[in-house]
SELUM-867173 format. One record per residue (C-alpha): residue number from 0; residue in three letters; x, y, z. Coordinates in nm, 3 decimals. Layout:
(pt NUM,'ALA',(X,Y,Z));
...
! end
This chain:
(pt 0,'MET',(-0.194,-2.280,1.876));
(pt 1,'PRO',(-0.304,-2.099,1.557));
(pt 2,'ARG',(-0.074,-1.833,1.416));
(pt 3,'MET',(-0.176,-1.491,1.549));
(pt 4,'SER',(-0.173,-1.199,1.308));
(pt 5,'GLN',(0.106,-0.945,1.325));
(pt 6,'ASN',(-0.047,-0.645,1.155));
(pt 7,'PRO',(0.148,-0.554,0.950));
(pt 8,'PRO',(0.368,-0.867,0.931));
(pt 9,'SER',(0.667,-0.649,0.838));
(pt 10,'LEU',(0.740,-0.293,0.730));
(pt 11,'ARG',(0.612,-0.401,0.385));
(pt 12,'PRO',(0.231,-0.408,0.397));
(pt 13,'ASP',(0.222,-0.430,0.015));
(pt 14,'LEU',(0.326,-0.795,-0.015));
(pt 15,'ALA',(0.125,-1.065,-0.188));
(pt 16,'PRO',(0.071,-1.403,-0.020));
(pt 17,'SER',(0.347,-1.648,-0.108));
(pt 18,'ALA',(0.280,-1.843,-0.427));
(pt 19,'ARG',(0.139,-2.194,-0.384));
(pt 20,'ILE',(0.211,-2.452,-0.656));
(pt 21,'THR',(0.018,-2.772,-0.597));
(pt 22,'GLU',(0.024,-2.981,-0.915));
(pt 23,'ALA',(0.306,-3.227,-0.992));
(pt 24,'PRO',(0.457,-3.241,-1.345));
(pt 25,'ARG',(0.446,-3.577,-1.529));
(pt 26,'ALA',(0.765,-3.778,-1.581));
(pt 27,'GLY',(0.979,-3.637,-1.861));
(pt 28,'GLN',(0.777,-3.317,-1.897));
(pt 29,'PRO',(0.983,-2.996,-1.953));
(pt 30,'THR',(0.933,-2.812,-1.626));
(pt 31,'ILE',(0.963,-2.448,-1.515));
(pt 32,'GLY',(0.991,-2.320,-1.156));
(pt 33,'MET',(0.853,-1.983,-1.044));
(pt 34,'VAL',(0.955,-1.745,-0.766));
(pt 35,'SER',(0.707,-1.457,-0.734));
(pt 36,'LEU',(0.807,-1.154,-0.525));
(pt 37,'GLY',(0.632,-0.825,-0.450));
(pt 38,'CYS',(0.269,-0.723,-0.459));
(pt 39,'PRO',(-0.053,-0.902,-0.562));
(pt 40,'LYS',(-0.033,-0.736,-0.906));
(pt 41,'ALA',(0.297,-0.918,-0.965));
(pt 42,'LEU',(0.141,-1.245,-0.845));
(pt 43,'VAL',(-0.128,-1.207,-1.113));
(pt 44,'ASP',(0.149,-1.158,-1.374));
(pt 45,'SER',(0.311,-1.482,-1.251));
(pt 46,'GLU',(-0.022,-1.665,-1.286));
(pt 47,'ARG',(-0.060,-1.539,-1.644));
(pt 48,'ILE',(0.292,-1.650,-1.742));
(pt 49,'LEU',(0.241,-1.998,-1.592));
(pt 50,'THR',(-0.103,-2.033,-1.755));
(pt 51,'ARG',(0.051,-1.964,-2.096));
(pt 52,'LEU',(0.338,-2.206,-2.031));
(pt 53,'ARG',(0.109,-2.484,-1.913));
(pt 54,'ALA',(-0.105,-2.442,-2.227));
(pt 55,'GLU',(0.215,-2.507,-2.427));
(pt 56,'GLY',(0.281,-2.832,-2.242));
(pt 57,'TYR',(0.525,-2.723,-1.969));
(pt 58,'GLY',(0.498,-2.858,-1.616));
(pt 59,'ILE',(0.517,-2.624,-1.317));
(pt 60,'SER',(0.765,-2.712,-1.044));
(pt 61,'PRO',(0.726,-2.602,-0.682));
(pt 62,'ASP',(1.104,-2.624,-0.623));
(pt 63,'TYR',(1.431,-2.541,-0.797));
(pt 64,'SER',(1.574,-2.891,-0.821));
(pt 65,'GLY',(1.282,-3.036,-1.018));
(pt 66,'ALA',(1.284,-2.757,-1.278));
(pt 67,'ASP',(1.466,-2.724,-1.611));
(pt 68,'ALA',(1.473,-2.346,-1.558));
(pt 69,'VAL',(1.340,-2.095,-1.303));
(pt 70,'ILE',(1.155,-1.767,-1.362));
(pt 71,'VAL',(1.208,-1.503,-1.090));
(pt 72,'ASN',(0.937,-1.234,-1.097));
(pt 73,'THR',(1.103,-0.941,-0.922));
(pt 74,'CYS',(0.989,-0.637,-0.724));
(pt 75,'GLY',(1.155,-0.295,-0.760));
(pt 76,'PHE',(0.930,-0.092,-0.532));
(pt 77,'LEU',(1.185,-0.012,-0.258));
(pt 78,'ASP',(1.561,-0.051,-0.237));
(pt 79,'SER',(1.506,-0.324,0.025));
(pt 80,'ALA',(1.275,-0.502,-0.224));
(pt 81,'LYS',(1.541,-0.473,-0.495));
(pt 82,'ALA',(1.795,-0.631,-0.260));
(pt 83,'GLU',(1.549,-0.912,-0.185));
(pt 84,'SER',(1.500,-0.966,-0.561));
(pt 85,'LEU',(1.877,-0.986,-0.622));
(pt 86,'ASP',(1.906,-1.237,-0.335));
(pt 87,'ALA',(1.627,-1.451,-0.485));
(pt 88,'ILE',(1.797,-1.446,-0.828));
(pt 89,'GLY',(2.127,-1.549,-0.664));
(pt 90,'GLU',(1.959,-1.832,-0.475));
(pt 91,'ALA',(1.788,-1.959,-0.794));
(pt 92,'LEU',(2.123,-1.948,-0.979));
(pt 93,'ASN',(2.293,-2.144,-0.700));
(pt 94,'GLU',(2.017,-2.403,-0.672));
(pt 95,'ASN',(1.926,-2.440,-1.040));
(pt 96,'GLY',(2.167,-2.239,-1.258));
(pt 97,'ARG',(1.919,-2.154,-1.538));
(pt 98,'VAL',(1.732,-1.837,-1.446));
(pt 99,'ILE',(1.504,-1.600,-1.641));
(pt 100,'VAL',(1.426,-1.268,-1.470));
(pt 101,'THR',(1.106,-1.067,-1.522));
(pt 102,'GLY',(0.895,-0.812,-1.332));
(pt 103,'CYS',(0.944,-0.456,-1.212));
(pt 104,'LEU',(1.318,-0.480,-1.152));
(pt 105,'GLY',(1.352,-0.607,-1.510));
(pt 106,'ALA',(1.295,-0.246,-1.618));
(pt 107,'GLU',(1.663,-0.200,-1.511));
(pt 108,'PRO',(1.838,-0.494,-1.686));
(pt 109,'GLU',(2.192,-0.363,-1.622));
(pt 110,'TYR',(2.122,-0.353,-1.249));
(pt 111,'ILE',(2.043,-0.726,-1.260));
(pt 112,'THR',(2.314,-0.841,-1.503));
(pt 113,'GLY',(2.571,-0.632,-1.315));
(pt 114,'ALA',(2.505,-0.841,-1.003));
(pt 115,'HIS',(2.422,-1.169,-1.182));
(pt 116,'PRO',(2.579,-1.186,-1.530));
(pt 117,'LYS',(2.483,-1.554,-1.572));
(pt 118,'VAL',(2.103,-1.501,-1.593));
(pt 119,'LEU',(1.965,-1.629,-1.925));
(pt 120,'ALA',(1.736,-1.330,-1.995));
(pt 121,'VAL',(1.588,-1.018,-1.834));
(pt 122,'THR',(1.241,-0.887,-1.927));
(pt 123,'GLY',(1.038,-0.601,-1.781));
(pt 124,'PRO',(0.698,-0.598,-1.611));
(pt 125,'HIS',(0.401,-0.759,-1.795));
(pt 126,'GLN',(0.620,-0.849,-2.097));
(pt 127,'TYR',(0.460,-1.192,-2.127));
(pt 128,'GLU',(0.569,-1.265,-2.485));
(pt 129,'GLN',(0.936,-1.192,-2.409));
(pt 130,'VAL',(0.925,-1.423,-2.105));
(pt 131,'LEU',(0.779,-1.703,-2.319));
(pt 132,'ASP',(1.046,-1.646,-2.586));
(pt 133,'ALA',(1.317,-1.672,-2.318));
(pt 134,'VAL',(1.165,-1.995,-2.183));
(pt 135,'HIS',(1.140,-2.147,-2.535));
(pt 136,'ALA',(1.509,-2.065,-2.595));
(pt 137,'ALA',(1.617,-2.214,-2.261));
(pt 138,'VAL',(1.383,-2.515,-2.247));
(pt 139,'PRO',(1.219,-2.610,-2.579));
(pt 140,'PRO',(0.859,-2.728,-2.535));
(pt 141,'ASP',(0.803,-3.103,-2.573));
(pt 142,'PRO',(0.430,-3.155,-2.522));
(pt 143,'ASP',(0.253,-3.487,-2.513));
(pt 144,'PRO',(-0.036,-3.408,-2.748));
(pt 145,'PHE',(-0.269,-3.649,-2.569));
(pt 146,'ILE',(-0.207,-3.504,-2.222));
(pt 147,'ASP',(-0.064,-3.154,-2.234));
(pt 148,'LEU',(-0.232,-2.971,-2.520));
(pt 149,'LEU',(-0.576,-2.958,-2.366));
(pt 150,'PRO',(-0.696,-2.600,-2.313));
(pt 151,'ALA',(-0.532,-2.499,-1.986));
(pt 152,'SER',(-0.749,-2.366,-1.711));
(pt 153,'GLY',(-0.572,-2.075,-1.546));
(pt 154,'VAL',(-0.283,-2.155,-1.314));
(pt 155,'LYS',(-0.361,-2.002,-0.975));
(pt 156,'LEU',(-0.094,-1.927,-0.717));
(pt 157,'THR',(-0.351,-1.847,-0.445));
(pt 158,'PRO',(-0.577,-2.097,-0.266));
(pt 159,'ARG',(-0.875,-2.222,-0.467));
(pt 160,'HIS',(-1.135,-2.013,-0.284));
(pt 161,'TYR',(-1.001,-1.664,-0.357));
(pt 162,'SER',(-0.837,-1.492,-0.649));
(pt 163,'TYR',(-0.688,-1.154,-0.737));
(pt 164,'LEU',(-0.860,-0.979,-1.029));
(pt 165,'LYS',(-0.634,-0.719,-1.192));
(pt 166,'ILE',(-0.843,-0.454,-1.369));
(pt 167,'SER',(-0.573,-0.215,-1.495));
(pt 168,'GLU',(-0.201,-0.154,-1.525));
(pt 169,'GLY',(0.004,0.155,-1.448));
(pt 170,'CYS',(-0.080,0.485,-1.282));
(pt 171,'ASN',(-0.120,0.852,-1.381));
(pt 172,'HIS',(-0.013,0.998,-1.046));
(pt 173,'LYS',(0.329,1.151,-0.999));
(pt 174,'CYS',(0.389,1.087,-0.629));
(pt 175,'LYS',(0.749,1.182,-0.555));
(pt 176,'PHE',(0.831,0.870,-0.351));
(pt 177,'CYS',(0.712,0.626,-0.621));
(pt 178,'ILE',(0.865,0.502,-0.949));
(pt 179,'ILE',(0.581,0.268,-1.049));
(pt 180,'PRO',(0.469,0.488,-1.346));
(pt 181,'ASP',(0.832,0.470,-1.469));
(pt 182,'MET',(0.834,0.090,-1.437));
(pt 183,'ARG',(0.476,0.000,-1.529));
(pt 184,'GLY',(0.368,0.298,-1.738));
(pt 185,'LEU',(0.058,0.516,-1.731));
(pt 186,'LEU',(-0.293,0.391,-1.650));
(pt 187,'THR',(-0.416,0.131,-1.898));
(pt 188,'SER',(-0.753,-0.020,-1.802));
(pt 189,'ARG',(-0.861,-0.364,-1.919));
(pt 190,'PRO',(-1.192,-0.375,-2.111));
(pt 191,'ALA',(-1.483,-0.432,-1.873));
(pt 192,'LYS',(-1.600,-0.733,-2.080));
(pt 193,'ALA',(-1.260,-0.902,-2.038));
(pt 194,'VAL',(-1.258,-0.837,-1.661));
(pt 195,'LEU',(-1.612,-0.974,-1.623));
(pt 196,'ARG',(-1.539,-1.279,-1.839));
(pt 197,'GLU',(-1.237,-1.362,-1.621));
(pt 198,'ALA',(-1.440,-1.303,-1.303));
(pt 199,'GLU',(-1.723,-1.529,-1.426));
(pt 200,'LYS',(-1.475,-1.809,-1.509));
(pt 201,'LEU',(-1.315,-1.778,-1.166));
(pt 202,'VAL',(-1.651,-1.796,-0.987));
(pt 203,'GLU',(-1.754,-2.094,-1.203));
(pt 204,'SER',(-1.431,-2.272,-1.101));
(pt 205,'GLY',(-1.513,-2.237,-0.729));
(pt 206,'VAL',(-1.364,-1.898,-0.632));
(pt 207,'ARG',(-1.570,-1.750,-0.347));
(pt 208,'GLU',(-1.390,-1.415,-0.320));
(pt 209,'LEU',(-1.257,-1.175,-0.585));
(pt 210,'LEU',(-0.992,-0.926,-0.471));
(pt 211,'VAL',(-1.000,-0.632,-0.713));
(pt 212,'ILE',(-0.650,-0.488,-0.761));
(pt 213,'SER',(-0.474,-0.229,-0.977));
(pt 214,'GLN',(-0.245,0.065,-0.911));
(pt 215,'ASP',(-0.541,0.304,-0.886));
(pt 216,'THR',(-0.873,0.119,-0.874));
(pt 217,'SER',(-1.099,0.426,-0.851));
(pt 218,'ALA',(-0.947,0.563,-1.176));
(pt 219,'TYR',(-1.042,0.246,-1.368));
(pt 220,'GLY',(-1.162,0.330,-1.720));
(pt 221,'THR',(-1.089,0.702,-1.699));
(pt 222,'ASP',(-0.816,0.647,-1.963));
(pt 223,'TRP',(-1.080,0.554,-2.225));
(pt 224,'LYS',(-1.138,0.848,-2.458));
(pt 225,'ASP',(-1.492,0.761,-2.576));
(pt 226,'ARG',(-1.637,0.615,-2.258));
(pt 227,'ASP',(-2.012,0.628,-2.191));
(pt 228,'GLU',(-1.981,0.700,-1.820));
(pt 229,'LYS',(-1.754,0.930,-1.625));
(pt 230,'PHE',(-1.639,0.670,-1.369));
(pt 231,'PRO',(-1.654,0.313,-1.510));
(pt 232,'ILE',(-1.546,0.160,-1.175));
(pt 233,'LEU',(-1.903,0.211,-1.048));
(pt 234,'SER',(-2.073,-0.010,-1.308));
(pt 235,'LEU',(-1.784,-0.262,-1.298));
(pt 236,'ALA',(-1.825,-0.297,-0.921));
(pt 237,'ARG',(-2.201,-0.344,-0.961));
(pt 238,'ASP',(-2.152,-0.609,-1.233));
(pt 239,'LEU',(-1.889,-0.796,-1.028));
(pt 240,'GLY',(-2.123,-0.782,-0.729));
(pt 241,'SER',(-2.390,-0.967,-0.929));
(pt 242,'LEU',(-2.175,-1.282,-0.967));
(pt 243,'GLY',(-2.246,-1.415,-0.617));
(pt 244,'ALA',(-1.889,-1.403,-0.479));
(pt 245,'TRP',(-1.743,-1.169,-0.219));
(pt 246,'VAL',(-1.591,-0.866,-0.397));
(pt 247,'ARG',(-1.315,-0.679,-0.211));
(pt 248,'MET',(-1.181,-0.343,-0.334));
(pt 249,'HIS',(-0.809,-0.266,-0.298));
(pt 250,'TYR',(-0.597,0.046,-0.379));
(pt 251,'VAL',(-0.892,0.288,-0.400));
(pt 252,'TYR',(-0.785,0.654,-0.410));
(pt 253,'PRO',(-1.032,0.871,-0.211));
(pt 254,'TYR',(-1.169,1.071,-0.506));
(pt 255,'PRO',(-1.516,1.223,-0.449));
(pt 256,'HIS',(-1.683,0.962,-0.673));
(pt 257,'VAL',(-1.576,0.684,-0.434));
(pt 258,'ARG',(-1.877,0.797,-0.227));
(pt 259,'GLU',(-2.093,0.640,-0.500));
(pt 260,'LEU',(-1.936,0.298,-0.435));
(pt 261,'ILE',(-2.052,0.294,-0.074));
(pt 262,'PRO',(-2.425,0.229,-0.142));
(pt 263,'LEU',(-2.318,-0.090,-0.325));
(pt 264,'MET',(-2.154,-0.196,0.004));
(pt 265,'ALA',(-2.464,-0.104,0.204));
(pt 266,'GLU',(-2.671,-0.316,-0.041));
(pt 267,'GLY',(-2.438,-0.615,0.006));
(pt 268,'LEU',(-2.324,-0.626,-0.358));
(pt 269,'VAL',(-1.963,-0.541,-0.269));
(pt 270,'LEU',(-1.792,-0.617,0.064));
(pt 271,'PRO',(-1.806,-0.320,0.304));
(pt 272,'TYR',(-1.427,-0.285,0.285));
(pt 273,'LEU',(-1.212,-0.012,0.133));
(pt 274,'ASP',(-0.833,-0.028,0.106));
(pt 275,'ILE',(-0.727,0.336,0.059));
(pt 276,'PRO',(-0.360,0.446,0.055));
(pt 277,'PHE',(-0.386,0.775,0.251));
(pt 278,'GLN',(-0.004,0.787,0.310));
(pt 279,'HIS',(-0.016,1.084,0.552));
(pt 280,'ALA',(-0.246,1.345,0.704));
(pt 281,'HIS',(-0.050,1.669,0.723));
(pt 282,'PRO',(-0.118,1.894,0.420));
(pt 283,'ASP',(0.247,2.002,0.391));
(pt 284,'THR',(0.372,1.642,0.394));
(pt 285,'LEU',(0.113,1.543,0.133));
(pt 286,'LYS',(0.221,1.841,-0.079));
(pt 287,'ARG',(0.586,1.731,-0.063));
(pt 288,'MET',(0.469,1.382,-0.161));
(pt 289,'ALA',(0.268,1.530,-0.453));
(pt 290,'ARG',(-0.029,1.324,-0.335));
(pt 291,'PRO',(-0.368,1.373,-0.506));
(pt 292,'ALA',(-0.563,1.403,-0.181));
(pt 293,'ALA',(-0.649,1.665,0.081));
(pt 294,'ALA',(-0.644,1.535,0.439));
(pt 295,'ALA',(-0.896,1.786,0.576));
(pt 296,'ARG',(-1.160,1.668,0.327));
(pt 297,'THR',(-1.067,1.305,0.386));
(pt 298,'LEU',(-1.213,1.304,0.739));
(pt 299,'ASP',(-1.539,1.439,0.592));
(pt 300,'GLU',(-1.537,1.164,0.329));
(pt 301,'ILE',(-1.478,0.894,0.592));
(pt 302,'ALA',(-1.772,1.033,0.794));
(pt 303,'ALA',(-1.992,1.028,0.480));
(pt 304,'TRP',(-1.892,0.668,0.398));
(pt 305,'ARG',(-1.976,0.554,0.751));
(pt 306,'ASP',(-2.304,0.741,0.735));
(pt 307,'ILE',(-2.406,0.544,0.424));
(pt 308,'CYS',(-2.258,0.208,0.537));
(pt 309,'PRO',(-2.202,0.199,0.916));
(pt 310,'ASP',(-2.022,-0.138,0.914));
(pt 311,'ILE',(-1.762,-0.036,0.653));
(pt 312,'THR',(-1.403,-0.149,0.727));
(pt 313,'LEU',(-1.128,0.097,0.628));
(pt 314,'ARG',(-0.773,-0.022,0.564));
(pt 315,'SER',(-0.488,0.213,0.476));
(pt 316,'THR',(-0.112,0.244,0.451));
(pt 317,'PHE',(0.104,0.534,0.567));
(pt 318,'ILE',(0.463,0.653,0.533));
(pt 319,'VAL',(0.647,0.787,0.837));
(pt 320,'GLY',(0.980,0.971,0.825));
(pt 321,'TYR',(0.919,1.124,0.481));
(pt 322,'PRO',(1.182,1.391,0.398));
(pt 323,'GLY',(1.103,1.712,0.586));
(pt 324,'GLU',(0.850,1.547,0.821));
(pt 325,'THR',(0.865,1.749,1.144));
(pt 326,'GLU',(0.753,1.632,1.487));
(pt 327,'ASP',(0.448,1.860,1.447));
(pt 328,'GLU',(0.358,1.702,1.112));
(pt 329,'PHE',(0.393,1.355,1.261));
(pt 330,'GLN',(0.179,1.454,1.561));
(pt 331,'THR',(-0.088,1.576,1.317));
(pt 332,'LEU',(-0.089,1.226,1.167));
(pt 333,'LEU',(-0.137,1.069,1.513));
(pt 334,'ASP',(-0.421,1.313,1.592));
(pt 335,'TRP',(-0.580,1.239,1.253));
(pt 336,'MET',(-0.565,0.867,1.335));
(pt 337,'ASP',(-0.754,0.935,1.660));
(pt 338,'GLU',(-1.027,1.102,1.456));
(pt 339,'ALA',(-1.031,0.867,1.158));
(pt 340,'GLN',(-1.037,0.546,1.369));
(pt 341,'LEU',(-0.924,0.327,1.079));
(pt 342,'ASP',(-0.982,-0.046,1.125));
(pt 343,'ARG',(-0.671,-0.186,0.956));
(pt 344,'VAL',(-0.341,0.000,0.918));
(pt 345,'GLY',(-0.002,-0.075,0.766));
(pt 346,'CYS',(0.299,0.153,0.773));
(pt 347,'PHE',(0.626,0.200,0.582));
(pt 348,'GLN',(0.933,0.379,0.705));
(pt 349,'TYR',(1.037,0.607,0.417));
(pt 350,'GLU',(1.320,0.475,0.199));
(pt 351,'ASN',(1.499,0.640,-0.091));
(pt 352,'ILE',(1.435,0.457,-0.417));
(pt 353,'ASP',(1.673,0.490,-0.707));
(pt 354,'GLY',(1.504,0.726,-0.956));
(pt 355,'ALA',(1.243,0.870,-0.716));
(pt 356,'ARG',(1.211,1.249,-0.702));
(pt 357,'SER',(1.178,1.246,-0.322));
(pt 358,'ASN',(1.549,1.155,-0.293));
(pt 359,'ALA',(1.637,1.515,-0.380));
(pt 360,'LEU',(1.414,1.671,-0.112));
(pt 361,'PRO',(1.590,1.849,0.177));
(pt 362,'ASP',(1.580,1.750,0.547));
(pt 363,'HIS',(1.584,1.372,0.536));
(pt 364,'VAL',(1.480,1.215,0.865));
(pt 365,'ALA',(1.733,1.013,1.066));
(pt 366,'ASP',(1.680,0.635,1.075));
(pt 367,'GLU',(1.640,0.624,1.453));
(pt 368,'VAL',(1.370,0.897,1.435));
(pt 369,'LYS',(1.189,0.702,1.162));
(pt 370,'GLN',(1.193,0.389,1.376));
(pt 371,'GLU',(1.072,0.577,1.684));
(pt 372,'ARG',(0.786,0.734,1.488));
(pt 373,'TRP',(0.695,0.399,1.333));
(pt 374,'ASP',(0.678,0.245,1.682));
(pt 375,'ARG',(0.453,0.527,1.808));
(pt 376,'PHE',(0.232,0.510,1.501));
(pt 377,'MET',(0.187,0.132,1.522));
(pt 378,'GLU',(0.117,0.153,1.896));
(pt 379,'LYS',(-0.166,0.396,1.817));
(pt 380,'ALA',(-0.297,0.180,1.530));
(pt 381,'GLN',(-0.284,-0.132,1.748));
(pt 382,'ALA',(-0.481,0.035,2.029));
(pt 383,'ILE',(-0.750,0.143,1.779));
(pt 384,'SER',(-0.763,-0.207,1.628));
(pt 385,'GLU',(-0.793,-0.368,1.973));
(pt 386,'ALA',(-1.084,-0.139,2.073));
(pt 387,'LYS',(-1.261,-0.192,1.738));
(pt 388,'LEU',(-1.234,-0.571,1.766));
(pt 389,'ALA',(-1.347,-0.572,2.132));
(pt 390,'ALA',(-1.669,-0.402,2.015));
(pt 391,'LYS',(-1.739,-0.701,1.786));
(pt 392,'VAL',(-1.770,-0.953,2.072));
(pt 393,'GLY',(-2.126,-1.085,2.074));
(pt 394,'GLN',(-2.189,-1.002,1.706));
(pt 395,'ARG',(-2.283,-1.260,1.444));
(pt 396,'MET',(-2.098,-1.248,1.114));
(pt 397,'ASP',(-2.018,-1.451,0.804));
(pt 398,'VAL',(-1.660,-1.579,0.771));
(pt 399,'ILE',(-1.472,-1.763,0.497));
(pt 400,'VAL',(-1.267,-2.068,0.605));
(pt 401,'GLU',(-0.896,-2.031,0.513));
(pt 402,'ASP',(-0.740,-2.336,0.676));
(pt 403,'ILE',(-0.814,-2.619,0.918));
(pt 404,'ASP',(-0.514,-2.755,1.109));
(pt 405,'GLU',(-0.454,-3.105,1.244));
(pt 406,'ASP',(-0.604,-3.005,1.580));
(pt 407,'GLY',(-0.930,-2.906,1.408));
(pt 408,'ILE',(-0.874,-2.531,1.463));
(pt 409,'ALA',(-1.022,-2.337,1.171));
(pt 410,'THR',(-0.853,-2.014,1.060));
(pt 411,'CYS',(-1.113,-1.790,0.895));
(pt 412,'ARG',(-1.148,-1.437,0.766));
(pt 413,'THR',(-1.438,-1.200,0.824));
(pt 414,'LYS',(-1.556,-0.954,0.559));
(pt 415,'ALA',(-1.320,-0.707,0.730));
(pt 416,'ASP',(-1.008,-0.916,0.657));
(pt 417,'ALA',(-0.811,-0.940,0.332));
(pt 418,'PRO',(-0.589,-1.250,0.298));
(pt 419,'GLU',(-0.255,-1.235,0.482));
(pt 420,'ILE',(-0.255,-0.856,0.542));
(pt 421,'ASP',(-0.539,-0.830,0.794));
(pt 422,'GLY',(-0.642,-1.037,1.096));
(pt 423,'ASN',(-0.811,-1.375,1.133));
(pt 424,'LEU',(-1.104,-1.527,1.317));
(pt 425,'PHE',(-1.036,-1.864,1.481));
(pt 426,'ILE',(-1.291,-2.136,1.554));
(pt 427,'ASP',(-1.149,-2.401,1.788));
(pt 428,'ASP',(-1.455,-2.618,1.844));
(pt 429,'GLY',(-1.706,-2.810,1.633));
(pt 430,'THR',(-1.523,-2.768,1.301));
(pt 431,'GLU',(-1.555,-3.134,1.188));
(pt 432,'GLY',(-1.792,-3.060,0.898));
(pt 433,'LEU',(-1.604,-2.754,0.766));
(pt 434,'SER',(-1.400,-2.734,0.446));
(pt 435,'VAL',(-1.159,-2.467,0.322));
(pt 436,'GLY',(-1.356,-2.210,0.121));
(pt 437,'ASP',(-1.683,-2.256,0.313));
(pt 438,'ILE',(-1.865,-1.937,0.413));
(pt 439,'VAL',(-2.028,-1.990,0.753));
(pt 440,'SER',(-2.198,-1.784,1.022));
(pt 441,'VAL',(-2.025,-1.741,1.359));
(pt 442,'GLU',(-2.078,-1.560,1.685));
(pt 443,'VAL',(-1.772,-1.370,1.810));
(pt 444,'ASP',(-1.685,-1.458,2.169));
(pt 445,'GLU',(-1.331,-1.321,2.215));
(pt 446,'ALA',(-1.107,-1.048,2.070));
(pt 447,'GLY',(-0.734,-0.974,2.066));
(pt 448,'GLU',(-0.519,-0.698,1.914));
(pt 449,'TYR',(-0.575,-0.807,1.554));
(pt 450,'ASP',(-0.773,-1.134,1.571));
(pt 451,'LEU',(-1.111,-1.266,1.680));
(pt 452,'TRP',(-1.233,-1.599,1.814));
(pt 453,'GLY',(-1.581,-1.731,1.754));
(pt 454,'ARG',(-1.811,-2.030,1.752));
(pt 455,'LEU',(-2.030,-2.166,1.475));
! end
């Protein structure tokens, strides 16, 4: 049986797919292992580090034992994520002994060295040069000039047919529950030419789907002082849409100008999919969060988006049990969900994070109440998802093939499904001619809570 989707797979709907390392190092090549934790933005950082190392002649090892040293790219988003990062560092030390730490948790080096004094080096997020310096010190490069010093094509830690495309770093919001601006800094957008050049190379190398990521995608380019246009994300999305691959937009704040992205979806240039972190629906809760959005207007925006592009898929994440959240505020969120009818939903139970301003708020919610609200919220989200998917039975749609198992069952994704966070569509008959990465047309003949079944 194919693996059914559990949406979300855990209380952490922010996680990147696990890194896949497929190439084997040559005999005698200095080799580095990589453990990549956290979100897709961190996975892109891991790819960049490995690309630079491979260009210098290092091999990439998929396991600890075959590596001369291991890089652990950490996550510091929640206290549970920090604990997971410390565990991963400990495991790498036990299995290999030579460990370099980077990533978001690296912004707090004493926290890491206090738990694991034997790590070779600690660097912060997107400090690529310092990571390379630490690797050179631990494992000097020894390239074979005839084999290794060819220009390296980028190392990808995702399957060949899709790739994350990071368009900016950092964030200008000051949400009280979040310390990402402290760890990753304020918004810094990559030049549009650089983003497009990377996207073109990816499409040329066989990538069929580009997943656009950042901390705040709709704010892309607004940090440029002398920009020609007010909202550069609009022309970037149009240019990406001209490359012939699926383009999926993640982490889009619901500013008014997002409405101008929707016609690109209706035209088929960009996938009709928006991943928007609404976080809550009650105005008082949002105020305590210091969120840059007004829930009352959000329902109007959703209605306007659907008016322009009726088949748009909306994904969002929410926090339940935020300090001060009353039963009335939570009920408002449930009622809002009934109205908004979002297609894909993930949910966090609120956690204190060291350094977050929300820790100091009064009236923290008891753990058992958080869990009970999470259960009620997910029950509501699941019922909406089930009804939405049931309405797709009989429709024809394009899907991208993710995997074909030994029984010939193809796991696919529709345009409504991002990798590993949304559902799947399964084809269990007539898949002999299919390959991973193919985009094919199917007719939906069955629906579950989060998944669909179809035939070619």
